[in-house]
N, C-alpha and C positions, 0 to 999 in steps of 0.2 A: 560442617567443614566447607569453606568457600572453594570455588573453582580457582585454579592457579594458572599462572602464565604458560606453563609448559603444555597446557591443553589448547593453547592458541585460540581461545574464545575471543572473537573480534566483535567489538561493539561500536555502533554508530549512534551518536547523540543528536537529538533534535529538540530545540527549545528556543523561543524567541528572546530569552533573556541571557545575556552573557554571563552574569553571575551564577545562574543556575547551571549553565554548561560547565563553567569552571569548577563549581562544587561537585558536579557529577563526575567530571574527569578525575578530580582529586580522590573522590570516594572509591571509584572503580579501578583506577589505574594500577593498584597493587595486585589485583586479582584478574584483570582482564586487559586486553589490548584495545585501547580506545583509538579507533582508526580515523575518526573524523567528527566534526561538530557542524551542524547546520541550523538555520533559523526559520526555514520555511518548507512547505510541503514539496514544492518542485525540487528544491535542493536535496531533500530527503530521498526522493525517488532517484534523482540523478546520481547521488553519491552511493546509494545502495546498489545500483546497477554497476557502478564503477568499482566499488570496493568489495562487494559481495560479503558483507558482515554476517556473523552468526546471529547477532541480535541487534535490534534497533530499540532504543529507549526514547520515547517521544512524548511531548506535550500534545494534548488534543488541539489546543488553540495555538497554532503556529502563526508566524508573521503574516502569512497569506490566508489564514483561517482553515487550512486544508489538512489538518492532522489525520482525520479519519480517511479522507480520500487518498492521502499519501500512503497510509498503511495499506489500503487496498491495492494501490499501485505497486508498492514494494512486494506484497505477497504474490501479485500477478507476475511481476518480472523476475522475482527472486524467491521462488517457493520454499527454499530451504532456510530463508531468513525469518526469524521469529520477531514479532513486534510486541513490546510491552509499553503501555501508556503510563506515564507518570504525570499527573495533572492536578489542577486545582478544581476541576469541574466535577462536582458531586451531584451527578444526575443519572438516574437509572436508564433513561432512554438513550442518552449519549453513550453510556457504557454498553448498552445493548447494540448500538450501532457500531461501536468499536469492535466488539467480538464478531459481529456479522461481517465486518471488513477483514476479518482474519487475524485479529490481535490475539495474543496468548495471555495477556495480563492487562489489568486496569487498576492502577494504584493511585491513591491520593497522595499529594505531596506532604501530608502529615505522617506518612509512613516513615519508619526508621530505616537506616541504611541496611540493617540485617534483613528487614522485610523485603526491601528491593532486591537484594542479592538472592534471597530465597525465591522470589518471583522469577528472577532471571534463570535460576537453576531449574525451576519447574517448567519454564518455557522451553529450555533446551531439551528437557525430557519428554516434551510433547503434551504437557499439562497446561491448565489454565488457572489464573489467580485473579480474584476480585477483592477489592478492599472490603473489609468487614462492615464498614459504614454504609455500603451500598448493597441492598438486597441480602443483608446478612452474610455477605461474602460468598454467595452461591450464584454463579453465572446462570445456572438453569432456572433461577427464580426471577431473572430479569424479564421485563415485558418484551414482547416481540417487536423488533424494530419496524418502523413504518416504511412500507415499500414506496419507492418513488414511482411516478407514472411510467408505464412501459410503452411509450410511443416514440419511435425513432425520429419523429418530427422535432423532438426536443434536442436532438443532437445537432451540432454544427455540421455543415457539409464535410469538413475535413475529418471530424470524428466519425461521421457515418461511413466515410470511405475507408478509414482505418479499420473500423469494425467489419466492414464487408470483406476487406482483403484478409484480415485475420481469420474470419470464418471460412474463407476459401482455402485455408491451410497454409498460408504464407507465414513465415517467421516474422518477428518484429523487425529484424535486420533487413529482410527482404522488402517489407512494407515501407520502411524508411527509404530504401533505394528507389522503389517505385515512385514515391511521392516527393523525393528530394528533401527529406527531413531526417533528423537524427533518430536513433533508436530510443533515446530518452524521450523525445517528443511523441513518438509512437506510444510508448508506455503511458505517458501522461494522458493522451487521448483515450487510450483503452480503459484506464482505471476511472477516468472522469465519466465515460459512457456507462461503465458498470455502476457507478454511484447514482447517476441520473435514472438508470433503468431498474435499480433495485436488484441487481444480479450479483451473486457472490462467488462465481467461479468462471473460468475460461470456457468450460463446457456449457455452462448456462448462457454465456454470451453467444456462442456458436448456435445453440438451439434457438435463441431469440432471433438471431439474424436470419435463420432459415424460416422460422414461423412468421416473421413480420414482413418477409419479402425483400429484405436487404440482399439476400443471396438467391439467385435463381433467374434464369432466362435473361441474363444480362442487364437486369434492372440496376440503375445507378443508385447511389446512396442518398437519394433525395433529389428533387428536381433542380435544386440550385447547386448541386455538387459541381466543383470546378474540374476541368479536365486534368489528367495526370501530368505532372511536370517532369517526369523522368521516364526513361526507357526501362523495360524489364531487364533486371540484372542477369548477366550470364552465370552459368554454374560456377565458374571460377571466381566470381566476385562475391559469392555468398559465404 
């Protein structure tokens, strides 16, 4: 039995192709509330933060190439939102990277509508789904994703400053106020840093910041970090 509208399951769609977005909307709209459609990773994170959907259905290859990074950003900024990839990319390593980024499903576009709905239901219940054509449909049989290099020199000055502030315990809204940028931009820098550093959780990002010296004794986030462009927000502004 499919999920029905009275359950108010909200879905955000992300795909670079308008025809695919229209087809998914038509397929899902009788059972889900489709709250938005986007074509790139930045839009996916931005709209997930704004709309707080229950589910995101996304292609791996978005207009800006950032499907997996965007999934990481969505999961970091909206931990209650589940991400299911629906893609043409039949690659075990890419699937492994998708699950490492926090996805709950990885389906090929050869899947049927019923298979997609079943994967969405499984995601809502906390489970994972993998296309049978990849590793026999067993997520645990996927290869370990390749970790990225763990040097904060790879981060831009702004991303390093975002990571440092987050590790100090500030919220993304507070960091945005400090740096004069939007919460969405803070989330983008955060998940981009996690992708570059091969880190899968906020706790891991904090641990990295401490161990690497980004946090401690007033060290800046790299020698080229720019000075802050905003004053510390007052308690009433948070």
